[in-house]
N, C-alpha and C positions, 0 to 999 in steps of 0.2 A: 428304552433309554436307561432305566434303572438297572436292567440286567447287564447292559454293556458296562455301566459304571462299576457295578459290583464285581464283574468279571475281571476288570483291569485294576482293581485296588491291590496294592502290594501287601504281602503278609508282614506283620510287625512282630519282631521278637522283643518281648518285654523283659527287661532286666531290672531286678530290684536288688536291694542290698543282700538279701538272703537267697536270691535266685541267680542262676547263671544262664547263659545261652550258648548253644553249640550248633555246629553244622556237621551233619553226617558226611564224611568225606567220600563214601562210596556212592550214595544216592543223591547227594546234594540237597537233602531235606533239612530244613531248619527245625531245631528242637528247642524247647524251653525246659531247662533242667531245674526241677524243684528239689530242694536240697539234694545232695549228690546222687541219689540212687535212681530216681524216676525221671523219665524224659517224655514229654508230650510232643507229638508231631503236630506242627501247625498246618492248616489247610493249604492246598496247592494254590500258588499264585503265579501269574505270568511275569516275565521280565518287565522292568520299569518302562521300556520303550514301547510296549504294547499300548500304554495309555495314550501316547502320542499318535500311534497308528489309529486307535479308536476315534480320537478327536478329528483327525484328518479325514477318516472315512465318514464320520458324521457330517462334517461341513461339506464334503464333496457331494454326498447324497442330497443334502439340503439345497445346495446350489443347483444341482441338476433338476430337482423338483421345481425350483423357482423358474428356471429357464423353460421347462415344459409348460408350466402354468401360464407364463407370459406368452409363449408362442401360441398356445391354445386360445388364450384370450384375444390375441390379435386376429385370429381366424373369424371371430364374430363381427357382425356389423357394429358400428359405433355405439348406437343406443343400447343394443343388447349387451355389448361389452361393458358399458358403464353399469348396467343393472347387475350383471354377473359379478363384476368386481365389488360393487357395494354389498351385494349379498355375501360374497366370500369374506370380506373384511368384517362385516357385522357378525357373521358366524364365528370367525376367529376370535374377535375381541370378547364376544359373549362367552365363549368357552374359556378363554384365559382369565377374564376378570370376574366371571360369575360362577360358572359351572365347576371349574377346577377348585377354586377356594372352598366351595360348599362341600365337594367330595373330600377334600383334605380335612375340613372341620368335622365331618361325620366320621371319617376313619379314625381321627384322633380321639373323638369322644367314645368310640367303640373300643379303642385300644386301651384306654385308661380306666 
């Protein structure tokens, strides 16, 4: 998910009072010009509408997974289905509310 989000972030051209920005007309590459002689090329970024494509793709895959999980759960007997669903939701909420916050706290403490 993070890779998708980072891939679809637009490049930003920073303009300060002493800095200008330009776009190379031949290659379409954005440059940041720091006082008139040097120009730094910003990293490649995709067009703005790729972010919309990424979100549509994300939600489509999520909904397809939900449909498959639902149909797979229906194939079980009633009692087995309830046990399976309760196990699934307990696992999901444990991961979201306990495991992931602990991972974030540990990674933040190691990063600082």
